[in-house]
C-alpha positions in Angstrom: -124.4 8.7 52.8 -122.5 10.4 55.4 -121.5 10.1 59.1 -120.8 12.4 62.0 -117.3 10.9 61.9 -116.3 11.4 58.2 -116.8 10.5 54.6 -118.3 7.3 53.9 -117.6 5.1 50.7 -121.3 5.7 49.7 -120.8 9.5 49.6 -117.7 9.1 47.8 -119.4 7.2 45.1 -122.4 9.2 44.8 -120.4 12.4 44.6 -117.6 11.1 42.0 -117.5 9.3 38.7 -114.9 6.9 40.0 -114.0 3.2 39.2 -113.7 0.9 42.4 -111.4 -1.7 42.9 -112.5 -3.8 45.8 -110.4 -5.0 48.4 -109.0 -8.6 48.4 -111.6 -9.8 51.0 -114.4 -7.7 49.2 -115.2 -5.6 52.2 -115.7 -1.8 52.6 -114.9 0.4 55.6 -118.2 1.9 57.1 -116.4 5.5 57.2 -113.3 6.9 56.5 -111.9 8.5 59.8 -109.9 11.2 57.9 -108.4 12.0 54.7 -104.8 12.6 53.9 -102.6 13.3 50.9 -99.4 12.7 52.7 -98.3 9.2 53.8 -96.1 10.8 56.7 -98.8 12.1 58.6 -101.6 9.7 57.5 -103.7 8.2 60.4 -105.0 4.8 60.4 -108.4 4.5 59.0 -107.9 7.4 56.5 -108.7 7.8 52.8 -105.6 8.4 51.0 -105.5 10.8 48.1 -102.7 10.3 45.7 -102.1 14.2 44.5 -99.3 14.1 42.0 -97.5 17.2 41.1 -95.0 18.2 38.4 -92.1 16.7 40.3 -93.5 13.7 41.9 -96.1 10.8 41.1 -98.2 10.2 44.2 -99.5 6.8 42.7 -96.2 5.5 43.8 -97.0 6.0 47.4 -100.2 3.9 47.5 -98.4 1.0 49.1 -96.9 3.2 51.8 -100.4 4.5 52.4 -101.5 0.9 53.0 -98.7 0.2 55.4 -99.6 3.5 57.3 -103.2 2.2 57.9 -105.1 3.7 55.1 -108.7 2.2 54.7 -109.2 3.3 51.2 -107.2 4.9 48.3 -108.3 7.6 45.7 -105.8 7.7 42.9 -105.4 8.0 39.0 -103.7 4.9 38.3 -103.9 1.7 40.3 -100.8 -0.2 41.4 -99.9 -3.7 39.5 -100.7 -5.7 42.6 -104.0 -6.1 44.4 -104.5 -4.3 47.6 -106.0 -5.5 51.0 -108.2 -2.2 50.8 -110.6 -0.7 48.4 -109.4 1.6 45.8 -111.1 4.2 43.6 -109.6 5.3 40.2 -110.5 8.9 38.9 -109.0 11.1 36.1 -107.9 13.9 38.5 -107.7 13.2 42.0 -107.4 16.9 43.0 -110.5 17.6 41.3 -112.4 14.6 42.6 -111.2 15.8 46.0 -112.4 19.3 45.5 -115.8 17.9 44.4 -116.1 15.7 47.4 -115.0 18.6 49.9 -118.0 20.6 48.3 -120.5 17.7 48.8 -119.2 17.4 52.4 -119.5 21.3 53.2 -123.1 20.8 52.1 -123.5 18.4 54.7 -122.0 20.6 57.5 -124.2 23.2 59.3 -121.2 24.9 60.8 -121.2 28.8 60.9 -118.1 29.4 58.9 -115.5 32.2 59.2 -113.0 33.0 56.2 -109.9 34.9 56.8 -107.7 36.5 54.1 -105.1 39.3 53.7 -101.7 40.0 52.9 -100.3 39.2 56.4 -101.6 38.0 59.6 -104.0 35.5 58.5 -102.5 32.7 60.4 -102.3 34.5 63.5 -105.9 35.8 63.3 -107.0 32.3 62.5 -105.3 31.0 65.7 -106.6 33.8 67.9 -110.2 33.5 66.7 -110.1 29.8 67.0 -108.9 30.2 70.8 -111.7 32.4 71.4 -114.5 30.5 69.6 -113.5 27.0 70.8 -113.7 28.3 74.4 -117.4 28.2 73.9 -118.3 25.8 71.0 -117.2 22.7 69.0 -114.9 24.4 66.4 -112.9 23.3 63.5 -109.8 25.3 62.6 -107.6 25.4 59.6 -104.3 23.3 60.6 -100.9 25.2 60.0 -101.2 27.2 56.8 -103.3 24.7 54.8 -105.1 27.7 53.3 -104.8 27.1 49.2 -106.7 25.1 46.7 -105.5 21.7 48.2 -105.3 22.5 51.9 -108.8 24.1 52.1 -110.5 20.9 50.9 -108.4 18.9 53.2 -109.6 20.8 55.9 -113.3 20.9 55.2 -113.2 17.0 54.4 -111.5 16.5 58.1 -114.3 18.5 59.7 -116.6 16.3 61.7 -120.0 17.4 61.1 -120.8 18.0 65.0 -118.5 21.0 64.6 -120.8 24.0 65.2 -118.1 26.8 63.9 -115.4 26.7 61.4 -112.4 28.9 61.1 -110.7 29.0 57.8 -107.6 30.6 56.5 -107.7 31.7 52.8 -104.3 32.4 50.8 -103.9 33.4 47.2 -101.1 34.5 44.8 -103.5 35.5 41.8 -106.9 36.8 41.1 -109.6 34.2 41.2 -108.2 31.9 44.1 -110.1 33.4 46.9 -113.3 33.0 45.0 -112.8 29.4 44.4 -112.0 29.0 48.2 -115.0 30.9 49.3 -117.5 29.2 46.9 -116.1 25.8 48.6 -116.3 27.3 52.1 -119.5 29.4 52.2 -118.6 31.6 54.8 -120.8 33.9 56.8 -118.2 36.1 58.3 -115.1 37.5 56.3 -112.1 39.0 57.8 -109.6 40.9 55.7 -106.6 41.6 57.8 -104.9 44.2 55.5 -103.7 45.1 51.8 -100.0 45.0 51.5 -97.3 44.6 48.8 -97.2 40.8 48.8 -97.2 38.6 45.7 -96.9 41.7 43.7 -95.6 39.9 40.7 -99.1 38.1 40.3 -100.6 41.6 39.8 -98.5 43.1 37.3 -95.7 44.2 39.8 -94.7 47.3 37.6 -97.2 49.8 38.7 -97.3 49.5 42.6 -100.6 51.5 43.0 -102.4 49.2 40.4 -100.9 46.2 41.9 -102.3 47.0 45.4 -105.7 47.7 44.1 -105.7 44.3 42.2 -104.6 42.6 45.4 -107.5 44.4 47.2 -109.8 43.1 44.6 -108.6 39.6 44.8 -108.7 39.6 48.6 -112.2 41.2 48.3 -113.6 38.0 46.4 -114.1 36.6 49.9 -116.5 39.7 50.7 -118.2 39.4 47.5 -119.1 35.7 48.5 -120.6 36.6 51.7 -124.5 36.4 52.0 -126.6 39.7 52.6 -127.1 38.6 56.4 -123.3 38.0 56.9 -120.6 40.2 58.2 -117.6 41.7 56.7 -114.7 42.5 59.3 -112.1 45.2 57.8 -109.1 47.1 58.7 -110.0 50.4 59.6 -106.6 52.1 59.0 -106.0 50.3 55.5 -105.8 52.9 52.6 -108.0 50.4 50.6 -110.8 50.3 53.3 -113.2 52.2 50.9 -112.5 49.7 48.1 -113.2 46.8 50.4 -116.5 48.1 51.8 -117.6 48.8 48.0 -117.5 44.9 47.5 -119.9 43.8 50.0 -123.7 44.3 50.6 -123.6 42.9 54.3 -122.8 44.6 57.7 -119.4 45.7 58.3 -117.5 45.7 61.7 -114.1 47.6 61.5 -111.1 47.1 63.8 -108.0 49.2 64.8 -106.1 51.2 67.2 -108.0 53.6 69.6 -107.3 56.6 67.4 -108.8 55.3 64.3 -112.6 55.3 65.8 -113.2 51.7 64.5 -115.7 49.5 66.1 -113.4 47.3 67.8 -110.2 49.1 69.0 -107.1 48.7 71.4 -105.5 51.2 73.5 -101.9 52.3 72.9 -100.0 49.3 74.4 -97.1 49.4 77.0 -93.8 47.0 76.7 -92.3 44.9 79.2 -89.5 42.5 79.1 -91.6 39.5 78.0 -94.5 41.0 76.0 -97.3 43.7 75.6 -100.3 45.0 77.7 -103.2 46.9 76.3 -107.0 47.1 76.7 -109.5 46.1 74.1 -112.7 47.9 73.6 -115.9 46.6 72.0 -118.8 48.4 70.4 -121.1 47.8 73.4 -118.6 49.4 75.6 -117.3 46.3 77.2 -113.6 46.3 77.7 -110.7 44.1 78.7 -107.0 44.1 79.7 -104.9 41.7 77.7 -101.1 40.6 77.7 -99.9 39.4 74.6 -96.4 37.7 74.0 -93.7 39.3 71.6 -93.3 42.9 70.7 -95.0 43.2 67.6 -97.8 46.0 67.4 -99.4 44.3 64.3 -100.3 41.6 67.1 -102.9 44.1 68.6 -104.5 44.5 65.2 -104.6 40.7 64.7 -106.5 40.4 68.1 -109.1 43.3 67.7 -109.6 41.5 64.2 -110.4 38.2 65.9 -112.5 39.9 68.5 -114.5 41.8 65.8 -115.5 38.5 64.4 -116.2 36.8 67.6 -118.5 39.9 68.6 -120.3 39.3 65.2 -120.7 35.7 66.6 -122.4 36.8 69.9 -119.5 36.1 72.0 -118.7 38.4 75.0 -115.4 40.0 76.3 -115.1 37.1 78.9 -114.8 34.4 76.1 -112.3 36.8 74.2 -110.3 37.4 77.0 -110.3 33.8 78.1 -109.2 32.7 74.5 -106.6 35.2 74.0 -105.1 34.6 77.0 -104.0 31.2 75.6 -102.4 32.7 72.4 -98.8 31.8 72.1 -96.5 32.8 69.2 -95.6 30.0 66.6 -91.8 29.5 66.1 -90.6 31.8 63.3 -93.7 34.1 63.5 -92.2 36.9 65.9 -91.4 34.3 68.6 -88.4 35.4 71.1 -85.7 33.1 71.6 -82.5 33.0 73.5 -79.3 32.5 71.6 -76.0 30.8 72.7 -74.2 34.1 73.6 -77.2 35.4 75.7 -78.9 37.4 73.1 -82.6 37.7 72.3 -83.6 36.6 69.0 -86.8 38.0 67.5 -87.6 35.0 65.1 -89.7 36.2 62.2 -88.2 34.0 59.7 -91.5 32.4 58.3 -92.2 35.0 55.5 -91.9 38.6 54.7 -93.6 41.4 52.7 -93.1 45.2 52.8 -95.7 45.9 55.5 -94.8 42.9 57.6 -90.9 44.0 57.3 -91.8 47.3 58.8 -93.7 46.1 61.7 -91.0 43.6 62.6 -88.5 46.3 62.7 -90.8 48.3 64.9 -91.2 45.3 67.2 -87.4 45.3 67.4 -87.4 48.9 68.6 -90.0 48.0 71.3 -87.9 45.2 72.8 -86.5 46.1 76.3 -83.4 47.9 76.5 -80.5 46.1 74.7 -76.7 47.0 74.4 -77.6 46.8 70.8 -80.5 46.4 68.3 -79.6 44.3 65.4 -81.7 44.0 62.2 -80.9 40.7 60.0 -83.0 41.0 56.8 -83.2 38.8 53.7 -84.9 39.5 50.5 -88.6 40.2 50.2 -89.5 38.0 47.2 -92.3 37.9 44.5 -92.4 41.9 44.4 -92.0 42.0 40.4 -90.5 45.1 38.9 -90.8 47.2 42.1 -88.6 44.9 44.2 -85.6 47.1 44.2 -87.6 50.4 45.0 -89.6 48.6 47.8 -86.3 47.3 49.4 -84.7 50.7 49.3 -87.8 52.3 50.8 -87.2 50.2 54.0 -84.4 52.7 54.7 -86.7 55.4 56.1 -88.0 52.9 58.7 -84.7 51.8 59.8 -83.4 55.5 60.2 -86.6 56.7 61.8 -86.4 53.7 64.6 -82.5 54.4 65.2 -81.5 50.8 64.4 -77.8 51.2 63.9 -76.4 47.6 63.0 -77.9 46.0 59.8 -77.0 42.8 58.3 -78.6 42.4 54.8 -78.8 39.3 52.6 -79.6 38.7 48.9 -79.6 40.5 45.5 -82.5 42.8 46.3 -81.2 44.0 49.8 -78.4 45.6 47.7 -80.9 48.2 46.9 -81.4 48.8 50.7 -77.6 48.6 51.3 -77.1 51.4 48.7 -80.0 53.4 50.3 -78.3 53.4 53.7 -74.6 53.6 52.7 -74.4 57.5 53.1 -76.3 57.5 56.5 -73.8 58.3 59.4 -73.5 56.1 62.4 -74.5 52.8 60.9 -72.6 49.6 60.9 -73.8 48.2 57.6 -73.1 44.7 55.9 -74.3 43.1 52.9 -74.1 39.3 51.8 -74.9 37.2 48.8 -76.9 34.9 50.7 -77.9 34.0 54.6 -75.2 31.4 54.7 -72.4 33.7 54.2 -74.3 36.1 56.6 -74.5 33.6 59.3 -70.6 32.7 59.4 -70.0 36.5 60.2 -72.9 37.5 62.5 -71.9 35.6 65.8 -68.7 37.9 65.8 -70.8 41.0 66.2 -73.6 39.8 68.6 -72.9 40.0 72.3 -74.8 39.1 75.6 -78.2 41.0 75.9 -78.4 42.0 72.3 -81.7 42.1 70.5 -81.4 40.5 67.2 -84.3 40.5 64.4 -84.2 38.0 61.8 -86.7 38.2 58.9 -86.8 37.5 55.2 -89.3 35.7 52.8 -89.5 32.1 52.8 -87.5 31.2 49.9 -84.5 33.0 51.6 -84.6 30.3 54.3 -83.4 32.8 57.0 -84.0 30.2 59.8 -80.4 29.2 58.9 -79.4 32.3 60.5 -81.4 31.6 63.7 -80.0 28.3 64.0 -76.2 29.9 63.7 -77.2 31.9 66.6 -78.2 29.0 68.6 -75.0 27.0 67.9 
C-alpha cells in the first residue's frame, strides 16, 4: 500500500474515488518518488496534481508534467490524447490531495511540531529544523508552504523514515489552523506571538476584539495537541493567559531573561555583523550564541525553537550546533551592501505592526552610521484600523531617533501626517515604491544604514533593487 520512499498507486486508489486511465503500455510505477503541483519544479518520478485556481486551469499543464518526467497524473479532466503514463481523474484534485495527505500522515510515525503565530513562523521553523536535524532524520516545511495546499504537499513529500517533522502553519481566517492541525496531528505546538496581522479577516474595526480573534484562531493549534503533548508559548505576549487556557497539556514559555520564562536569553550585545547573547534552559544549561542581523526578535525566535527542542529531549550542545548554522533568508532581515556603499537591512518579505516596530529597532542597533534611513511601505490587510495603526508607528520612530524617513503607499500618508510636526526630521511620502526608488539614491551615501520594509503586496524589493543598481 505504501513505501518508505513515497506514495504508491495502491495507496492512491485505496484512498480516493478515482477513475484510472492506464498508460499506453499498461504499466504502473511501483512508487511516486515525490508529489508536485508545479511543473516548473517537478522532479522525475513525481505524481503531478493539477490544482486549478480561479485564474488558471491546471489541466492544461498535464502534457508539460509528462515532459518534465512525471510518472502519474491526478486531475479533474483528462487530456484529449492518450498519455504514456497513468492518469487518475477525480472531481476535486485539492480535496483528493488532502485526503491522500491524511492517509499518508497516518502511515508516518514522526514526532511532529506545528508552528504558528503572526510573525516569526518561518524563522522558528528554520531554526528548529536546524537543531533537530543535527540529531535526527527530519522533515521540514520548504519555503513558506504553510497553507491548505502547502501543508498537504509537505506531508506527501515526507519519507516514512523521518523521525521528526517540523511544520509551519499559516492562516488568514478562523478555522484554517484547525484544518491544518487535524491533518498534521502535532505533538508539540509553538505560537510565536499574536500581532495585528490579517486583521481584516477578524472584523478589523475593533482592534482589541480582532486581536483576541487572532489569538483564538492561532490557538486552534493548541486545542489540537494531545494531553501528553507540549505547548510552547511567548511569555511576554499580552494574550498569554488566553493561549494557556486553550490547552490542557504541559507548557514551556520563552522570552527575554527579564520575563522569567522557562527558556530565556540575556540582553544581547551588537557588533558590526550581528548579535551575541546567552541562552538559558530550564535545567540551568546555558550557551553563548551569535546570530546574524540586528533584529532583537530573532532572539525570541531562537528561544522558541530551543524550548521545543528541549521538549524533545535535546541538549544545549545540539541547540548551539544547530543555531550556529542559521542564516537569514534574503528579504527577512538580511544585511546587503548597496551600490553607493550603504548597508541595506532588507526586510521586504512582509510586514505587520509588530514586525515593523522590531525592524525599526533593528535599524537602530546597526553599527554607527552617518545616517539611519527608514524606507517603509504600507502594511496591508489591517481593515478599518489601518490608518490608526500606521500613524502609531510615529511613536516608535521618534523614540528610536530615526531622522530620515521615506514612506510609500496611501496608508503611509497617515504616518506622514503624524510625523509632520516633529522637528529635525527629513520626511518624504510617495504614492508607490517605484516613485520612491527613483529619488532615494540621491539621499543615500557611503556607510548609511537603510531599512526597507513593507507588506508583500507593496513589493518593496524594488527599492532594494534600485539601491543595488
